[in-house]
N, C-alpha and C positions, 0 to 999 in steps of 0.2 A: 641744547640737546644732549641729555645724558647718556642715552643708549639708542643703538638702533640694530635691526637685524637684515642679513642679506638673503635670507632663506625663509623669509615670511613675516608675518605680522606679530608686532610684539603684544602678548594678550595678558588681560586682566591685573593692570597695575594697582596696588593697593599701598596705602601709607602705614608705617608702622605706629604705634600708639604715641610714642615719643616724637614722631615727626622727622627723624633723622634718617630714615630707611624708607625705600620703597622696594617692594616685592613685585615681580612679574615673571612671566614665562615667555620663552623665545627659543626658535630653532637654531641647531647649529648646522656644520656641513653635513652631517648624519641624516639630517632632515628629523632628527629627534628633538622633541622639546622638553627643556629643562626650566628649574625656577632658580632665578637670580635675585641677589640684593644689589642695590646700589646706593650710595649715599645722596640723599636728597641736596645737600649743598652744592653738589657739583666739584667738590674738591678732589675726590677719587675719580678717574678717568676710566678706570676698568671696573666693571662689576664682578661681582663674586658669585661663582657659581655655588648653589645650595644642595642640588640633587644631581646625582651620579649615575643613574640606573639607565638601561638601554631602551626602557620604556618611555612613552609620554608622560611628563608631570606638568601639571598646569593648576590654575585657579587657586593660586595662594591667598591664604588668609592668617593674620597674626592674631595670636592669643591676646585678649586685653591686656594682660600683665606683661605682654613681650618677650616671655619666656620661651615661647614655642612659636613655629610656623608652621600651618598645616597647609596641605594640598591635596590634589587627587592624582593618583596614577592609573593610567589607561593601559590594560595589558591585552593584547590580540588573544582571543579563545581559539582561533581558527575555525574553519566549516562554517556553518551556519549559526553558530551560537554566538551571542552578542559579545562584545568585548567586555573584560571585568573593569569595573572604574570603582576603586576604593579608596578611603581616606587614609592618609599617611600624616605623620609629624616629624618635625626634627626639631631637637632642642637646641636653641640658638648659644645658650650660655654653657660654660664648663659645669659637669655634673662630677662631684666628689663621691656620691652615692648613689644607689640603684633608686630611681624614682617611686619604685613601688614599695619602698620602706616606708612605714607608717610615720617614722620620725620625719623623713623627709617630706613627704605629702604634708605633714602638718605645718612645717615652715614655709612651704611654697603656696598652699593655698590661699584663695583669696578671703578677705575678713568674712565671717559666718553672718548670716543674717541673724538678728536678735529673734528670740523666741519667747512668747507671753503665753499664759493661759488664761482664756477668757471665763473660764467658770472651772470649779474643782473639778478634778479628774478630766478634764477636756484635753484634747491632743493639742500639743504645741502648735502656735500659729506663727508663721514666719512673717517677721515685719522687715521692712527694707530700712538700711542703716540712714541715721539721720545727719544732718551738717553737710557741709560742702563737699563734693566729690575730690579725692585725693588727685594731685598731679600725676601724670605718667612717669613711672621710673625708666631712668635711661636704660637702654639696651647695650649689653656689652657683649659682642658676638665672639665667640671663642671659634676661629675659621679652622684652625688645626683639626679639630675633631668632629666637625660637621658629618662627615661621611660615615662616622661609626654610631652618630646619635639618631639616625633616621629609624622609625618604627611604624609597622602597619597597625593601623586603630581597627578598620572594620573589615570583615570577611562575608559579606553578604552574597547570596547566590545570583542576585540581579544587579545591574549597574546603578551607581549612587548617582542622581542627575545634579543635586545641589545641597548644600550645605550651610550651618552658621554655628559660630563658636558663641556659646553663652557667655554673660558677663564674669561668671566664676572662671573662667578660664580653663576649667575641666571638662565642661559637659559641652557635647557636640551634637547638634540636631541635624538631621539629613532626610532625604526624600529619597526612596527607590520604588520599587513596583512589586507586585505578587501577582501570581496567575489568578484569574477569577473567571472560571468557565472558557469560553472561548477568546475572552479578553485579559487584560491586566487592568489592576488598579494601583492609583498612586498610595504610597503609605509612608507616614512619617515616624521615624524613630529617633531615640536619643541615646548617646552612648558615653562613657566617661573616656577621658583622654591615655587612660591604660588599656583601653580595648575590652573594658569590664561593664557590667550593668546595662547590657542592651535592654532597651524598654520601647515597647510599642506605643506610641502616643495617639496617633489616629489613623484613619484611612480615608480615602477620597472617594469620589463616585466615579464609577466605570465609564468609558467613553459612551456617548448617547448614540442612538441610532442614526443620528443625521452625519455623525461623525465629526462634531464641532470640537474643537481645541481651543484652549487658551492660548493668548500670544506667549511664544516662549516655551508652550508646554507640549504636549503630544509625546509619543515613543515612551521611553523609560521615564518614569516620574509623572506620567500622566499631565494632568492641566495644573498641578501644586507648584507655585514658584512664589518668589519673592519672600523669603523666610525673615521674619524679623523677630526679636527677643526684646521683652520690656526690660527696663533698666535693673529691676529687681530680680531678673531670672524667673519670674512665676509663670509667664504667659507668652506663649508663641502665637504670633500672628502670620497670616499667609494667605495667598491668593489662589483661588481655584476657580478657573474660567472666569467669570466676569464678577466674582463675588469677592469679599474679604471676610476672612473667619478668624476667630480665637480659639484657643485650647489651653487649658492648663498644663504646666510643666510639672513632672516630679520633682520633690526635692533633691539636691544632689547628696550623695553619701558622705558622711563626715569622714574627715581624715583617719586613715587606718581600719576603715571598716571593713569586715572580711566581704570578699566577693561572692556575688550570688549570680545564680542563671538569669535568663533574660525573663523580665517582668513587664507587666503591662502599665499603661498610664493611666493617669488620674490618682485620685486618693484613697481609693477602696477597691483596686483590682479592675480589670476591664479597661477599654479605651477611654481616654479623656472624653469627655462631653464637649464637642465642638460648638461654638454659636458664631451665627452669622451676623456681621456687624451692618446695621442699616445707617445711612447717612441723611439728615434731613437739611437741606440748604434752603436758607429764606435769604431773599433779596429785598431789600428795603429802599425804595424809591421815593424820590423828592418832587412833588409838583411845583416847587418854587422855580421861577425862572432868574437865573443869575444874574447879577447887577450887570447893566449894559448889554444883555442880550438882546436880538432883535426880536420884535414881535411879529407875527404874521397874522393875517387875517383871510 
């Protein structure tokens, strides 16, 4: 056993990309939940505390390059207002420079997708890099400065129900909700890890008159769940109620690009067109009787 908690369950354990660390959340004597890291080898008996706020921190997720750990922070709003649930990040490694500097982002960004032109004057088309995937880099955690490298990424008016970090380690896709008449609808956004380029991807359907909800859905975020991003970072897959959908994701901003305001998803403005995925299952049976099988008349 690596760790346990006397004040509640250990929540949401996830492996680091290099498989040397496990991130999870647990409550302490104050009943406040924080995020911890512990070596998966079991050589270190004491976990390392990663978050130090008086609010509840939970649902950690590593960036694919291992440089940052993301998590959700729950802050009580008071009264009848819903709690604020936002996405934060903590840089695990030592930072010599401001990560918002163009030079720094150019050095740390994931390898860009190749661009080609299919016709003269046509817009560049993103192509996934070829060749075998690179082995994960070893994470070297700078424990001394963790408390000072925590940063808030989202500032949404309604709680964030779930999120997913894209393969480029810079784009975060998340689900929140927005009012629509007497009800609320789930909405999917993307944002960069510096809190810029908030982009609306697509919106879900309002609750049905029968009040049905998807497993794990309902409440804030509606029935949208199980976010998955393709390896090339171009497509988001998600579940809404009993169906699976896909929607294109906007291309990540190049390193050093000037920040812009909120934009819409898709390639030409407006929300991306989501597509329902249909699955056809074929079962082939054999009428042959296995050798030695009994025959009944």
